[in-house]
One Martini backbone bead per residue (centre of mass of N, CA, C, O) as a GRO file, in nm:
protein
  184
    1MET     BB    1   0.446   2.528  -3.707
    2LEU     BB    2   0.803   2.595  -3.722
    3HIS     BB    3   0.985   2.901  -3.701
    4SER     BB    4   1.338   3.001  -3.739
    5ASN     BB    5   1.596   3.165  -3.690
    6HIS     BB    6   1.933   3.134  -3.637
    7ALA     BB    7   1.923   3.305  -3.358
    8GLY     BB    8   1.635   3.265  -3.209
    9SER     BB    9   1.441   3.539  -3.192
   10VAL     BB   10   1.202   3.402  -3.371
   11THR     BB   11   0.884   3.240  -3.327
   12MET     BB   12   0.660   3.056  -3.532
   13LEU     BB   13   0.316   2.983  -3.489
   14LYS     BB   14   0.066   2.735  -3.597
   15SER     BB   15  -0.242   2.662  -3.585
   16LYS     BB   16  -0.507   2.465  -3.675
   17GLN     BB   17  -0.677   2.743  -3.739
   18GLY     BB   18  -0.440   2.963  -3.848
   19ASN     BB   19  -0.330   3.107  -3.617
   20ARG     BB   20  -0.097   3.345  -3.545
   21ARG     BB   21   0.210   3.323  -3.358
   22CYS     BB   22   0.442   3.529  -3.170
   23ILE     BB   23   0.750   3.459  -3.012
   24CYS     BB   24   0.956   3.612  -2.797
   25ARG     BB   25   1.320   3.576  -2.797
   26GLY     BB   26   1.621   3.507  -2.751
   27PRO     BB   27   1.828   3.305  -2.743
   28ALA     BB   28   1.781   2.972  -2.805
   29LYS     BB   29   1.799   2.908  -2.475
   30ALA     BB   30   1.566   3.075  -2.414
   31ASN     BB   31   1.284   3.174  -2.293
   32PRO     BB   32   0.982   3.247  -2.368
   33GLY     BB   33   0.780   3.505  -2.400
   34LYS     BB   34   0.554   3.703  -2.512
   35VAL     BB   35   0.278   3.749  -2.685
   36LEU     BB   36   0.247   3.933  -2.995
   37LEU     BB   37   0.054   3.754  -3.184
   38ARG     BB   38  -0.290   3.761  -3.263
   39GLY     BB   39  -0.580   3.590  -3.412
   40GLU     BB   40  -0.810   3.687  -3.249
   41ALA     BB   41  -1.133   3.819  -3.250
   42LEU     BB   42  -1.295   4.115  -3.154
   43PRO     BB   43  -1.533   4.300  -3.068
   44SER     BB   44  -1.663   4.611  -3.166
   45LYS     BB   45  -1.829   4.915  -3.135
   46SER     BB   46  -1.846   4.944  -3.470
   47GLY     BB   47  -1.889   4.630  -3.583
   48GLY     BB   48  -1.621   4.513  -3.592
   49LYS     BB   49  -1.290   4.379  -3.604
   50LEU     BB   50  -1.056   4.293  -3.346
   51HIS     BB   51  -0.696   4.294  -3.376
   52VAL     BB   52  -0.423   4.186  -3.211
   53MET     BB   53  -0.098   4.207  -3.340
   54ILE     BB   54   0.075   4.376  -3.116
   55GLN     BB   55   0.242   4.295  -2.790
   56LEU     BB   56   0.452   4.476  -2.575
   57ASP     BB   57   0.625   4.453  -2.312
   58PRO     BB   58   0.861   4.615  -2.145
   59LYS     BB   59   1.078   4.387  -2.164
   60SER     BB   60   1.053   4.341  -2.473
   61PHE     BB   61   1.100   4.633  -2.563
   62LYS     BB   62   1.382   4.664  -2.444
   63ARG     BB   63   1.512   4.442  -2.618
   64PHE     BB   64   1.455   4.612  -2.890
   65PHE     BB   65   1.480   4.946  -2.779
   66GLY     BB   66   1.615   5.017  -2.473
   67ARG     BB   67   1.322   5.054  -2.329
   68ASN     BB   68   1.060   5.119  -2.121
   69GLN     BB   69   0.766   4.986  -2.281
   70THR     BB   70   0.459   4.992  -2.444
   71LEU     BB   71   0.317   4.795  -2.719
   72ARG     BB   72   0.027   4.843  -2.945
   73ILE     BB   73  -0.130   4.669  -3.220
   74TYR     BB   74  -0.435   4.739  -3.390
   75ARG     BB   75  -0.725   4.608  -3.570
   76VAL     BB   76  -1.005   4.745  -3.750
   77SER     BB   77  -1.252   4.565  -3.925
   78GLU     BB   78  -1.540   4.559  -4.099
   79ILE     BB   79  -1.670   4.840  -4.108
   80PRO     BB   80  -1.951   4.985  -4.122
   81LYS     BB   81  -2.140   5.204  -4.239
   82GLY     BB   82  -2.174   5.412  -3.951
   83GLY     BB   83  -1.970   5.312  -3.770
   84THR     BB   84  -1.909   5.349  -3.417
   85GLY     BB   85  -1.621   5.454  -3.235
   86ALA     BB   86  -1.512   5.457  -2.911
   87ARG     BB   87  -1.641   5.685  -2.717
   88GLU     BB   88  -1.368   5.798  -2.564
   89PHE     BB   89  -1.121   5.787  -2.298
   90HIS     BB   90  -0.791   5.844  -2.162
   91LYS     BB   91  -0.545   5.853  -1.901
   92LEU     BB   92  -0.268   5.712  -2.055
   93ARG     BB   93  -0.326   5.689  -2.350
   94TYR     BB   94  -0.178   5.673  -2.663
   95GLU     BB   95  -0.270   5.747  -3.013
   96ILE     BB   96  -0.250   5.604  -3.341
   97ILE     BB   97  -0.406   5.665  -3.659
   98ALA     BB   98  -0.464   5.438  -3.938
   99ILE     BB   99  -0.578   5.419  -4.266
  100GLU     BB  100  -0.657   5.136  -4.466
  101ARG     BB  101  -0.979   5.172  -4.523
  102GLY     BB  102  -1.132   5.426  -4.635
  103ALA     BB  103  -1.342   5.642  -4.422
  104PHE     BB  104  -1.324   5.906  -4.161
  105ARG     BB  105  -1.467   6.049  -3.873
  106LEU     BB  106  -1.298   6.262  -3.640
  107ARG     BB  107  -1.372   6.326  -3.298
  108LEU     BB  108  -1.263   6.597  -3.078
  109GLU     BB  109  -1.218   6.647  -2.710
  110ASP     BB  110  -1.146   6.845  -2.452
  111LEU     BB  111  -1.173   6.960  -2.128
  112ALA     BB  112  -1.214   7.272  -2.239
  113GLY     BB  113  -1.399   7.223  -2.523
  114ASN     BB  114  -1.224   7.159  -2.752
  115LYS     BB  115  -1.288   7.118  -3.102
  116GLN     BB  116  -1.249   6.842  -3.352
  117THR     BB  117  -1.265   6.769  -3.707
  118VAL     BB  118  -1.166   6.475  -3.904
  119LEU     BB  119  -1.066   6.374  -4.223
  120LEU     BB  120  -1.009   6.026  -4.303
  121LYS     BB  121  -0.814   5.857  -4.532
  122GLU     BB  122  -0.670   5.649  -4.714
  123GLY     BB  123  -0.331   5.656  -4.581
  124MET     BB  124  -0.391   5.807  -4.325
  125THR     BB  125  -0.263   5.992  -4.037
  126TYR     BB  126  -0.308   6.032  -3.688
  127GLY     BB  127  -0.149   6.129  -3.465
  128ALA     BB  128  -0.201   6.211  -3.140
  129ILE     BB  129  -0.397   6.080  -2.890
  130LEU     BB  130  -0.457   6.207  -2.601
  131PRO     BB  131  -0.507   6.229  -2.297
  132HIS     BB  132  -0.821   6.350  -2.230
  133VAL     BB  133  -0.957   6.269  -2.514
  134LEU     BB  134  -1.234   6.277  -2.683
  135HIS     BB  135  -1.324   5.995  -2.906
  136THR     BB  136  -1.472   5.964  -3.244
  137TYR     BB  137  -1.571   5.729  -3.495
  138VAL     BB  138  -1.679   5.732  -3.844
  139ALA     BB  139  -1.786   5.549  -4.098
  140LEU     BB  140  -1.800   5.634  -4.464
  141SER     BB  141  -1.753   5.326  -4.526
  142ASP     BB  142  -1.751   5.010  -4.631
  143ARG     BB  143  -1.520   4.804  -4.483
  144ALA     BB  144  -1.357   4.946  -4.287
  145ALA     BB  145  -1.007   5.038  -4.179
  146LEU     BB  146  -0.786   5.028  -3.890
  147LEU     BB  147  -0.503   5.154  -3.710
  148VAL     BB  148  -0.353   5.106  -3.378
  149VAL     BB  149  -0.137   5.286  -3.168
  150ALA     BB  150  -0.023   5.190  -2.839
  151ASN     BB  151   0.098   5.243  -2.480
  152THR     BB  152  -0.094   5.004  -2.382
  153PRO     BB  153  -0.219   4.750  -2.235
  154TYR     BB  154  -0.441   4.456  -2.326
  155ASP     BB  155  -0.705   4.263  -2.157
  156HIS     BB  156  -1.025   4.156  -2.170
  157LYS     BB  157  -0.991   3.977  -1.888
  158ARG     BB  158  -0.847   4.257  -1.763
  159PRO     BB  159  -0.965   4.543  -1.626
  160THR     BB  160  -0.683   4.682  -1.542
  161THR     BB  161  -0.624   4.736  -1.870
  162HIS     BB  162  -0.871   4.940  -1.892
  163ASP     BB  163  -0.819   5.263  -2.063
  164SER     BB  164  -1.152   5.313  -2.085
  165TYR     BB  165  -1.385   5.589  -2.105
  166PRO     BB  166  -1.669   5.737  -2.092
  167GLU     BB  167  -1.840   6.020  -2.169
  168SER     BB  168  -1.969   6.066  -1.885
  169GLU     BB  169  -1.690   6.097  -1.744
  170PHE     BB  170  -1.588   6.329  -1.909
  171ARG     BB  171  -1.816   6.535  -1.834
  172HIS     BB  172  -1.746   6.535  -1.534
  173LEU     BB  173  -1.455   6.643  -1.564
  174GLN     BB  174  -1.543   6.905  -1.696
  175SER     BB  175  -1.709   7.018  -1.463
  176VAL     BB  176  -1.486   7.018  -1.252
  177GLN     BB  177  -1.290   7.203  -1.409
  178GLY     BB  178  -1.491   7.443  -1.430
  179ARG     BB  179  -1.519   7.492  -1.118
  180ARG     BB  180  -1.218   7.551  -1.067
  181LYS     BB  181  -1.233   7.810  -1.274
  182GLY     BB  182  -1.537   7.939  -1.247
  183VAL     BB  183  -1.710   7.777  -1.445
  184SER     BB  184  -2.065   7.720  -1.556
   0.00000   0.00000   0.00000
């Protein structure tokens, strides 16, 4: 099924499986751009389902917003109570987390060892998780769901787009930073 507005700026496609895809393009005569909306679910560390909802490459972002930037919005849903996600840090990525359903405990730690725990309930948003901040969330209710807005692209088939690093690497960076400051 194909839907298009009169200006030809957005074309919606619906596959036989019902997965919706949105292809961004300019005037009706222009070639289609990058896929923005994807219907396939990926497994998440928390035991839930991860859906990339929107992913704009810098060229498409500039077309919409006038500057080069990447934007990705994904949803993690059906997270069981006690499901633990993230347990990672990023070197480039900034993230904003919005709670869609349920409640979560979000633990944060920076390289200097400063720690913070935040209780996030349905309808709440946590500002920006900055690069080099270890973050972990735990679902406090069953079938919990959250939305994440990120500034980096991601393709699970292309490791060069994976800006997620494990806690063990974070601890190594902390120890290196501590040695530089003369802290043992």
